[in-house]
Residue, then its C-alpha position, 0 to 999 in steps of 0.5 A: x500500500x502507498x500513502x502520502x501524508x501531510x500534517x494539517x491544522x485542519x482538513x476536510x473532504x467534500x463530495x457534491x458540495x457536502x462535507x463527508x469527513x473533517x478533522x482538526x489537527x493531525x494527518x491527512x492521508x491519501x491511501x492507495x492499494x496496489x496489486x498484491x497488497x493484503x491486510x498485512x500491508x494495511x496493518x503495517x502501514x497503519x502502524x507506521x502512520x500512527x507512529x511516525x514522529x512528524x509533530x514537534x515536541x516542546x523544543x520544536x523537534x519533530x519527535x512526537x507521533x500522531x498518537x502522542x499528540x492526540x491528532x486526528x486522521x483523515x483517510x482519503x482513497x486515491x488510486x492515482x498514487x500508483x501511477x506508472x509514469x515511466x513511459x509516455x505522457x499518459x500514466x498507467x494505473x496498472x499497479x493499482x489494485x482492481x477496484x473491488x480489491x482496493x475498496x476492500x483493503x481501504x475499508x479494512x484499513x479504515x476499520x482497523x484505524x478506527x479500532x486503534x485510534x480515537x479520531x478517524x474520518x474518511x473520504x468516499x471510495x470511488x467518489x469525485x472528492x474535493x480535498x481541502x487542507x491547511x498545513 
């Protein structure tokens, strides 16, 4: 699985002009399942996301994790992270998991995140989403 993460002061996702997920301070995560991924990859990625030391401590050093600061997690499905751009000008998305498998792994990731972290919001798999964030 691939994730692009961004520390945020706040972030939200809109679908058809309606907010479907919103957080205050924490991490906005674009998430992509690739062919061959399974629950094991989802579990490992979630553990790393919660433990990455990307938040400042009292001295200003990036020494604190999302769990340490009690930050929120916004998880947004984003298959384009798997784009293969090595040839030509039209990316190939062949490395991405097929939609049904990607949805299953996304749902698994979100359910596990909600089981171990207090504040988890999401986008909607397959929807045309507008992601807004303030970093």
